[in-house]
C-alpha positions in Angstrom: 0.0 0.0 0.0 1.3 3.4 -1.0 1.9 5.8 1.9 0.7 9.4 1.3 3.1 12.3 2.0 1.4 14.7 4.4 3.0 18.1 4.5 3.0 20.5 7.4 1.4 23.9 7.1 4.9 25.4 6.5 5.9 22.8 4.0 2.6 23.3 2.1 3.1 27.1 1.9 6.7 26.7 0.8 5.6 24.2 -1.9 3.1 26.7 -3.1 5.8 29.3 -3.5 4.9 31.4 -0.5 8.0 33.1 0.9 8.8 32.5 4.6 8.2 35.6 6.7 11.2 37.8 7.5 13.1 36.7 10.6 11.6 38.2 13.7 13.2 38.7 17.0 12.6 35.7 19.3 9.3 35.9 21.2 8.7 34.4 24.6 5.9 32.1 23.6 4.8 31.4 27.2 4.6 35.1 28.0 2.8 35.9 24.7 0.2 33.1 25.4 -0.3 34.4 28.9 -0.9 38.0 27.6 -3.3 36.8 24.9 -5.3 34.7 27.4 -5.5 37.8 29.7 -7.1 39.7 26.7 -9.8 36.9 26.5 -10.3 37.1 30.2 -10.6 41.0 30.1 -13.3 40.6 27.4 -15.2 38.2 29.6 -15.0 40.6 32.5 -16.2 43.5 30.3 -19.3 41.5 29.3 -20.2 40.4 32.9 -18.2 37.3 33.8 -16.6 38.2 37.1 -14.3 35.2 37.3 -13.3 33.8 33.8 -11.4 31.0 35.5 -14.7 29.5 36.5 -15.6 29.2 32.8 -12.3 27.9 31.6 -11.7 24.2 30.9 -8.5 22.2 31.3 -7.5 22.9 27.7 -7.7 26.6 28.2 -11.1 27.2 26.4 -13.1 30.0 27.9 -16.9 29.7 27.5 -19.5 32.5 27.1 -22.9 33.3 25.7 -24.4 36.2 23.8 -28.2 36.1 23.4 -29.0 32.6 22.2 -25.5 31.8 21.0 -22.9 29.9 23.0 -19.2 30.1 22.1 -15.7 29.8 23.3 -12.2 31.1 22.8 -8.6 30.0 23.5 -5.0 30.5 22.5 -3.6 27.5 20.7 -0.2 26.7 19.3 0.6 25.1 15.9 4.1 24.7 14.5 5.4 27.3 17.0 2.8 29.9 16.2 0.2 31.0 18.6 -3.4 31.5 17.4 -6.5 33.1 18.8 -9.3 30.6 18.2 -12.9 31.8 18.6 -15.9 29.6 17.7 -19.6 29.6 18.3 -22.3 27.0 17.7 -25.1 28.1 15.4 -27.3 25.0 14.8 -27.1 21.3 14.7 -27.4 19.7 11.2 -31.0 18.8 10.5 -32.0 15.1 11.0 -34.1 15.4 7.9 -31.6 14.7 5.1 -33.8 16.7 2.6 -32.9 19.9 4.5 -29.1 19.5 4.6 -28.5 20.5 1.0 -30.6 23.7 1.2 -28.9 24.5 4.5 -25.4 24.0 3.1 -26.3 26.1 0.1 -27.5 28.9 2.3 -24.3 28.7 4.4 -22.1 29.0 1.3 -24.1 32.1 0.3 -23.7 33.5 3.8 -20.0 32.7 3.8 -19.4 34.5 0.5 -20.9 37.7 1.8 -19.2 37.8 5.2 -16.8 40.6 5.7 -13.4 40.1 7.4 -11.9 37.0 8.8 -15.0 35.4 10.2 -16.3 32.2 8.5 -19.1 29.7 8.7 -18.6 26.0 8.4 -19.3 22.5 9.7 -17.7 20.9 12.7 -18.9 17.3 13.2 -22.7 17.6 13.2 -22.8 21.4 14.0 -22.8 24.6 12.0 -20.3 26.9 13.5 -18.8 30.3 13.0 -15.2 31.0 13.8 -12.1 33.2 13.6 -8.6 31.8 13.8 -5.9 34.5 13.8 -2.2 34.6 14.6 -1.7 36.3 18.0 1.3 38.2 16.8 -0.9 40.0 14.2 -3.5 41.1 16.8 -3.6 44.4 18.6 -5.0 44.7 22.1 -8.6 45.6 21.0 -8.6 42.9 18.3 -9.2 40.1 20.8 -12.5 41.7 21.9 -13.5 42.5 18.3 -12.8 38.9 17.2 -14.9 37.4 20.0 -17.7 39.9 19.6 -17.8 39.4 15.8 -18.1 35.6 16.1 -20.7 35.8 18.9 -22.9 38.4 17.3 -22.8 36.6 14.0 -23.8 33.3 15.7 -26.6 35.0 17.6 -27.9 36.6 14.4 -27.6 33.4 12.3 -29.2 31.1 14.8 -32.3 33.4 14.8 -32.3 33.1 11.0 -31.6 29.4 10.5 -33.3 27.7 13.5 -36.8 28.4 12.2 -36.0 27.0 8.8 -33.9 24.0 9.7 -34.1 23.1 13.4 -37.6 21.7 13.4 -36.1 18.3 12.6 -32.9 18.3 14.6 -32.5 15.7 17.2 -31.6 18.4 19.8 -29.6 21.7 19.9 -26.6 21.1 22.1 -24.8 24.3 23.1 -21.1 24.5 23.9 -20.9 24.0 27.6 -18.8 25.7 30.2 -16.8 23.4 32.4 
């Protein structure tokens, strides 16, 4: 059996002819991650969560709600690069298979019209919206903006999509705080 060659993100970019970024001074990853997580916690305090640690799981995901949307954010590392990850659940895929294709078409149309870095997609059996952004490219206010963008989009889209597609779902399971 032939083994497939799986490339890392850096190898894939290099193979596509994308030049490596200019050398940057070394960054203390541990300190940078701590500062980024503090920005997520500051957002949570600003929107009324007095103790973000109570809503943080063992992997570092912080959980929150806006209207009918539930979401989470964390700082993750991939190939030595730290990323802000924000995601929110919108709706479970319909149990009625005849509704899946129209839902996917509507999601593609929505995705095309979204401004900025937010996107809509599928994660297992859920429709999600998300932003993943390198921490080094974010300014202090960008953390709150990214979280608010994802959460407000999820809150708007669930109001729009649930009446059309959720009548046949098995159940709507929100992201849960620890």
